[in-house]
Phi, psi and omega in degrees: 000133187304313184278337179213089183301336178277358182293140174278167184301322179295323176296319178295316179296320179298316180294319179296319182294314180298328179276000181071023185261342190301318183298313182287327178297318180294339178270352177295158185307321179240025176058229182291348179265004181296132174274125181274151178286165181307132179063020179064035184301336180270014176239155175284169177300318177296322178293319178298319178298313181295320179296318179297321178293318178300315180298317175298318179296321179298328177288342176055058181285155175289332179234133173237136177244122177253110179254095187054042190293340181251012187295333183263005187267148172290161181306324182292316182292321177296314180301318181296315178297319178298322178295327183269356185302325178296313176299317181297323186270351180302125176081012181211161172274128180239124177248125182241118174262121182208147173265335178275106186297334178299335178294333188257351192302337178264004181294147176298316179222140176240131178258123182262123181250141175224117181056040178077003179243149179289118177270328181188159176221135175167177174287162182312305186298319180293319183292324175299324184283326189239346186250106182303319181300312182295310183301314180298316176296318178300313182297319177300312185286337181250007184310308187277354188262353184263000000 
């Protein structure tokens, strides 16, 4: 494994599973032993993104920063990562930068920025109740989903 050459196969598979990369990796010509082209040219953008997340997880950092980390993913892949976010975040600080508020709704704390300044901080339910900026964004983004 590129980020941790000493990692055993089960650690690699767990990181790939949490990142939602295991299924596409297993479909590659040589599975986990497939040699990728430079810059992952033989992968889609979403596959490269999931692989980058898996590599970061394998390194097991104390802090992980996801900056629009699911932006190139299809809805199923994004949903899978969201389902795994609790396991991904266990034992580390996780910072998620996102414009899609559904990505953040299970976060312990959400920081709402307005014109570069902190407008409010709190969990999703509290922000919906007290922060007009957050509530208006949430309503706009979820209008057709209710």
